[in-house]
VMD Tcl script that draws the C-alpha trace (Angstrom):
set ca {
  {9.12 -29.49 -7.45}
  {6.60 -29.50 -4.60}
  {4.29 -26.50 -4.37}
  {5.10 -24.09 -1.56}
  {2.72 -23.93 1.40}
  {1.37 -20.46 2.30}
  {3.89 -20.18 5.14}
  {6.77 -21.03 2.78}
  {5.71 -18.62 0.05}
  {7.29 -15.18 -0.38}
  {5.79 -12.34 1.62}
  {4.39 -10.89 -1.62}
  {4.18 -12.30 -5.11}
  {2.71 -10.19 -7.92}
  {2.40 -11.32 -11.54}
  {1.15 -9.27 -14.49}
  {-0.74 -6.63 -12.50}
  {-2.97 -4.16 -14.37}
  {-5.19 -1.33 -13.15}
  {-6.91 1.37 -15.20}
  {-8.95 4.28 -13.83}
  {-11.96 5.30 -15.92}
  {-11.96 8.74 -17.47}
  {-11.58 10.67 -20.69}
  {-9.11 9.33 -21.53}
  {-8.75 6.34 -19.15}
  {-5.58 6.35 -17.04}
  {-3.59 3.11 -17.05}
  {-1.95 3.37 -13.62}
  {-0.40 -0.12 -13.49}
  {0.75 -1.96 -16.62}
  {1.81 -5.57 -16.25}
  {3.76 -5.03 -13.02}
  {5.55 -8.09 -11.63}
  {7.59 -8.34 -8.42}
  {8.43 -10.59 -5.47}
  {9.10 -9.51 -1.88}
  {11.00 -11.97 0.29}
  {10.07 -12.61 3.89}
  {12.00 -10.57 6.44}
  {13.38 -7.95 4.03}
  {12.73 -4.26 3.68}
  {11.61 -3.82 0.09}
  {11.45 -0.33 -1.36}
  {9.35 1.03 -4.19}
  {10.69 4.22 -5.75}
  {9.20 6.32 -8.47}
  {7.88 9.81 -9.26}
  {4.28 10.91 -8.77}
  {2.07 9.09 -11.22}
  {4.39 6.09 -11.45}
  {1.81 3.61 -10.12}
  {3.33 3.04 -6.66}
  {0.32 4.00 -4.57}
  {-2.14 2.07 -6.74}
  {0.09 -1.01 -6.52}
  {0.42 -0.67 -2.74}
  {-3.34 -0.28 -2.30}
  {-3.91 -3.46 -4.32}
  {-1.36 -5.31 -2.19}
  {-3.09 -4.02 0.97}
  {-6.45 -5.33 -0.22}
  {-7.91 -1.83 -0.49}
  {-8.30 -1.85 -4.26}
  {-9.12 -4.56 -6.79}
  {-6.85 -5.14 -9.77}
  {-8.25 -5.38 -13.30}
  {-5.96 -8.32 -14.11}
  {-3.02 -10.23 -12.69}
  {-2.39 -12.27 -9.55}
  {-1.51 -11.06 -6.07}
  {-0.48 -13.28 -3.17}
  {0.24 -11.82 0.26}
  {1.83 -14.14 2.84}
  {0.91 -17.00 0.52}
  {-2.78 -16.09 0.50}
  {-5.22 -14.13 -1.63}
  {-7.45 -11.33 -0.46}
  {-10.59 -12.83 -2.00}
  {-10.16 -16.03 0.03}
  {-8.43 -15.02 3.27}
  {-9.14 -11.35 4.03}
  {-9.94 -11.74 7.79}
  {-6.69 -13.64 8.41}
  {-4.61 -11.25 6.32}
  {-6.01 -8.18 8.11}
  {-4.63 -9.55 11.39}
  {-1.20 -10.21 9.89}
  {-0.47 -6.89 8.18}
  {-0.07 -3.28 9.27}
  {-0.74 -0.29 7.03}
  {0.40 3.33 7.17}
  {-1.08 5.20 4.22}
  {0.34 8.42 2.83}
  {-2.79 10.21 4.08}
  {-4.21 8.00 6.83}
  {-7.64 9.28 7.88}
  {-7.85 9.37 11.70}
  {-10.64 10.68 13.91}
  {-9.70 14.17 15.05}
  {-11.79 13.85 18.23}
  {-9.85 10.92 19.69}
  {-6.63 11.37 21.61}
  {-3.45 9.86 20.23}
  {-3.51 7.11 22.87}
  {-7.18 6.32 22.20}
  {-6.40 6.10 18.47}
  {-3.59 3.59 18.96}
  {-5.74 1.60 21.43}
  {-8.44 1.38 18.77}
  {-6.01 -0.03 16.21}
  {-4.53 -2.39 18.82}
  {-8.02 -3.88 19.31}
  {-7.93 -5.13 15.70}
  {-5.13 -7.58 16.53}
  {-5.01 -10.60 18.82}
  {-1.36 -9.92 19.60}
  {0.91 -6.91 19.53}
  {2.56 -4.32 21.77}
  {1.10 -1.93 24.31}
  {-0.38 1.23 22.74}
  {1.80 3.45 24.92}
  {4.87 1.50 23.76}
  {3.91 2.16 20.14}
  {3.63 5.88 20.88}
  {7.00 5.75 22.61}
  {8.62 4.24 19.52}
  {7.53 7.23 17.43}
  {8.31 9.79 20.15}
  {4.71 10.78 20.89}
  {4.24 9.83 24.56}
  {4.24 13.52 25.60}
  {1.29 14.02 23.24}
  {-0.59 10.87 24.28}
  {-3.58 12.79 25.71}
  {-3.72 15.39 22.94}
  {-6.53 15.15 20.41}
  {-5.56 14.18 16.88}
  {-7.09 17.38 15.50}
  {-4.79 19.48 17.67}
  {-1.39 18.03 16.71}
  {0.86 18.94 13.77}
  {0.94 17.21 10.41}
  {4.29 15.62 11.22}
  {2.93 14.28 14.51}
  {-0.07 12.80 12.69}
  {2.34 11.15 10.28}
  {4.18 9.52 13.18}
  {0.85 8.52 14.73}
  {-0.08 6.74 11.49}
  {3.15 4.72 11.77}
  {2.28 3.86 15.39}
  {-1.11 2.49 14.29}
  {0.62 0.35 11.66}
  {3.07 -1.25 14.09}
  {0.98 -1.62 17.28}
  {-0.11 -5.13 16.21}
  {3.57 -5.98 15.52}
  {2.43 -7.61 12.24}
  {4.32 -9.98 9.96}
  {4.11 -7.52 7.06}
  {4.02 -3.72 7.27}
  {3.24 -1.29 4.45}
  {4.70 2.19 4.98}
  {3.68 4.64 2.26}
  {5.93 7.73 2.42}
  {6.25 7.39 6.24}
  {8.76 10.25 6.64}
  {7.32 12.72 4.17}
  {7.31 16.17 5.76}
  {9.10 15.08 8.94}
  {12.06 16.88 10.48}
  {15.45 15.08 10.47}
  {15.10 13.84 14.07}
  {11.64 12.37 13.43}
  {12.87 10.75 10.22}
  {15.66 9.01 12.14}
  {13.10 7.75 14.68}
  {11.09 6.13 11.89}
  {14.28 4.66 10.40}
  {15.12 3.09 13.78}
  {11.64 1.52 13.94}
  {11.99 0.03 10.47}
  {15.42 -1.36 11.34}
  {14.09 -2.88 14.58}
  {11.14 -4.53 12.85}
  {13.35 -5.92 10.09}
  {15.77 -7.28 12.70}
  {12.82 -9.04 14.36}
  {11.88 -10.73 11.06}
  {9.07 -8.42 9.99}
  {8.73 -7.77 6.26}
  {8.52 -4.06 5.43}
  {7.32 -2.60 2.13}
  {8.38 1.03 1.91}
  {7.56 3.71 -0.64}
  {9.66 6.85 -0.47}
  {10.99 9.78 -2.45}
  {14.12 10.03 -0.30}
  {17.20 8.44 -1.85}
  {19.17 8.36 1.41}
  {16.25 6.62 3.10}
  {16.02 3.94 0.42}
  {19.77 3.33 0.40}
  {19.91 3.01 4.19}
  {16.79 0.94 4.86}
  {16.06 -1.21 1.81}
  {17.56 -4.65 1.27}
  {16.16 -4.57 -2.27}
  {14.06 -2.13 -4.20}
  {12.13 -1.70 -7.41}
  {12.13 1.50 -9.41}
  {8.66 2.00 -10.89}
  {7.74 4.28 -13.77}
  {4.62 4.48 -15.90}
  {3.02 1.55 -14.13}
  {5.75 -1.03 -14.40}
  {9.04 -2.05 -12.78}
  {11.90 -0.67 -14.88}
  {14.68 -2.18 -12.75}
  {15.17 -3.84 -9.37}
  {17.95 -5.10 -7.10}
  {19.86 -4.05 -4.02}
  {20.75 -0.33 -3.85}
  {24.40 -1.26 -4.35}
  {23.64 -3.45 -7.38}
  {21.58 -0.73 -9.03}
  {24.16 1.98 -8.46}
  {26.90 -0.35 -9.69}
  {25.14 -0.60 -13.08}
  {26.21 3.01 -13.69}
  {29.84 1.94 -13.62}
  {32.42 2.90 -11.04}
  {30.19 4.82 -8.67}
  {31.58 8.28 -9.54}
  {29.79 10.77 -11.77}
  {31.20 13.81 -13.54}
  {28.72 16.53 -14.49}
  {29.84 18.70 -17.40}
  {28.25 21.75 -19.01}
  {29.89 24.12 -21.48}
  {29.01 26.74 -24.06}
  {30.41 27.96 -27.36}
  {29.67 31.25 -29.13}
  {27.92 29.47 -32.00}
  {25.78 27.52 -29.47}
  {27.06 24.18 -30.75}
  {25.96 21.14 -28.70}
  {28.38 19.32 -26.43}
  {30.57 16.73 -28.23}
  {28.78 13.81 -26.57}
  {30.19 11.14 -28.85}
  {33.77 12.17 -28.03}
  {33.01 12.34 -24.29}
  {31.26 8.97 -24.26}
  {34.16 7.44 -26.19}
  {36.76 8.19 -23.53}
  {38.31 4.87 -22.40}
  {37.38 5.19 -18.70}
  {33.79 6.38 -19.26}
  {31.31 3.59 -18.53}
  {28.11 5.43 -19.36}
  {26.94 8.88 -20.46}
  {23.51 10.39 -19.88}
  {21.93 13.82 -20.29}
  {20.39 15.95 -17.56}
  {19.09 19.00 -19.39}
  {22.12 20.83 -20.81}
  {24.51 18.83 -18.63}
  {26.34 15.67 -19.66}
  {26.75 13.12 -16.85}
  {29.67 10.70 -17.23}
  {29.96 7.58 -15.05}
  {33.47 6.38 -14.33}
  {35.65 4.50 -11.85}
  {38.63 6.71 -12.74}
  {37.67 10.39 -12.37}
  {41.31 11.48 -12.15}
  {41.88 10.08 -15.65}
  {38.64 11.33 -17.14}
  {38.65 14.92 -15.87}
  {41.76 16.09 -17.80}
  {40.53 14.35 -20.93}
  {37.11 16.05 -20.67}
  {38.72 19.47 -20.23}
  {41.02 18.80 -23.20}
  {38.17 17.77 -25.53}
  {36.13 20.84 -24.66}
  {39.06 23.24 -24.91}
  {40.09 21.89 -28.30}
  {36.52 22.33 -29.50}
  {36.34 25.95 -28.40}
  {33.99 25.34 -25.50}
  {33.99 27.33 -22.24}
  {33.20 25.28 -19.14}
  {30.19 26.46 -17.12}
  {29.94 23.41 -14.84}
  {32.35 20.67 -13.82}
  {31.37 18.65 -10.73}
  {32.30 15.20 -9.44}
  {30.05 13.29 -7.03}
  {29.01 9.81 -5.98}
  {26.30 8.07 -7.99}
  {22.84 7.70 -6.42}
  {19.57 5.91 -7.04}
  {18.31 9.09 -8.70}
  {21.01 8.60 -11.34}
  {19.84 5.02 -11.87}
  {16.40 6.38 -12.67}
  {17.86 8.90 -15.11}
  {19.70 6.09 -16.88}
  {16.52 4.08 -17.39}
  {13.96 6.83 -17.98}
  {15.81 9.98 -19.00}
  {14.16 11.86 -16.10}
  {15.08 12.53 -12.49}
  {13.32 10.58 -9.78}
  {13.37 13.75 -7.69}
  {11.44 15.67 -10.34}
  {7.81 15.97 -9.20}
  {5.80 17.15 -12.16}
  {2.46 17.46 -10.44}
  {0.10 14.82 -9.11}
  {-1.43 12.52 -11.66}
  {-4.07 9.88 -11.03}
  {-1.69 7.95 -8.88}
  {1.55 8.33 -6.97}
}
mol new
graphics top color blue
foreach p $ca { graphics top sphere $p radius 0.5 }
foreach p [lrange $ca 0 end-1] q [lrange $ca 1 end] { graphics top cylinder $p $q radius 0.2 }
display resetview
């Protein structure tokens, strides 16, 4: 098979990536991570704080060197083609450092000067709803407005590949929807978007495919629908119950019900995945009643990406247990 030219290669190809931060003890932030991002898709990276997402993104952006592994961006490598790659990507970091003395319009004009092509700075501000603040100084606007400004600086060059690291963190619902509309417009125009987020609804709406990252490696990847489908049926039943002698829930009996596809634990709650909740619910109640248990929780809901993470790691993606060396 003929080797792909740079323009035929995937937008991103990562193989066996490793990165360790020195310390006592050293922190292994990325451990053999491998993934491929196709051109023109919105690819999401999900994971809790400390999962290795931010370190991986910074390596992909050429801001950090890996200890081992290969990274190709738009068919090229940072060590060989950095000037060309800088003109072809846009970056919005989780905490983009911007000069507080410049106005918002001056800031976007500065970033526009880094690219040979792109859109007008005022148009970029319009896309993120900041035209009324164009002449305000960066140091005088709110945190949410700075967040939207960072997105404007990433898209003003209308690059082939955009990295958006938690672009809607801390934004109000209206501002979040504005950012979603930008991502959808860029994807429709053929731009590749790499998105990190903690918001499950955001990932399910925007991402064509995504990787769930934990402890420095990809634990599963696919489309949101494919990942949720692995739980079986798409409906979850949450069950909690107590007994005077504090006996544990009869998990084996619950998992053995014919229509239960998968059972996981979330603290003291059993979570049953099923395509037939109307069949499972009476059976669950019957098992618990016959065992002398008193129900304290019985809830049905649709499965989410958070539940996929629980299945693979035993923890909730939404649990933030403090910042570690990396997000």
